[in-house]
N, C-alpha and C positions, 0 to 999 in steps of 0.2 A: 732847320728842318734833314730833313732824312728826303732821300729820294725818291718815296709814294710823292711829296710832296708838297715836289718841287713841279715849275710845269713847262712844257719842250716850247723852246722856239729852233726853230729853222733857217740855218743861215746861209742863203744861198750868191757864190757869188766866184768868179770864177780864177781870181786872183789870189793864193793863196795868204799874204799879210793879210788882206785887210780877212780873212777869214776867224785870222789868229788873234789880230786884235781884237777886233768886238770876243770871237770867241773870250778870255783873256778878262775883259770889261766884266759877261757876264753867265760866267760861268759855273762862281759861290753862287750863283738866286736862280739861276733853270739848268735845265737841264739843254747842253745844245748837240744841234742838231748841222750836217756839215752836208751841201753837195755843190761841186764847181761848175754844176750846169741844169742847162734847164731842166732836160732830163730825167737825170738825176733827182732831180727838183720830184718832179712828178713819182716820183718811184718810190722816196721816203716820207714823202710827206701822205698818200696812200698807203701806206703799211705804219707811220706809225705816229700820224693825226697829228702833228703839231698843233694848238694853242698859238703861233703867231709866227709869221715865212717873212721876211727879210730879205730880198732880193735886187741884187743886181740888174739893171732892163740888158743894159750891152754883154751880150753871151756868145760862146763858140754850138753850137747844137741846135740851144732853142735862146731864144731871147726871153727874158721876161716876162715881157706877155701874153706872149703865148703860151708859155707859162703856168699862168697863173689861169689862164681861160679854156688852159682844161684840167686842171684839179678844181 
C-alpha cells in the first residue's frame, strides 16, 4: 500500500508511551499523526484533515472534550 492510499489517524495523548504504543500498532496501514495536547490536536486536525482522531480526555492545556467541540 502506498503512502497516497493510506488514511490518516491523529493520536492525541499527553503520555508519550501511549502515543508510541498506538503508533506502533497502526503505522503499517495508516499515516499516524501525533499531538500531545488538545491545542496541538486542533492545529494538526485543521491542517492535516485526519480521517480519524483517537483522543485522550484528561490532558493539560485543553482537555479532549473541549478539543472535540472546537474541531
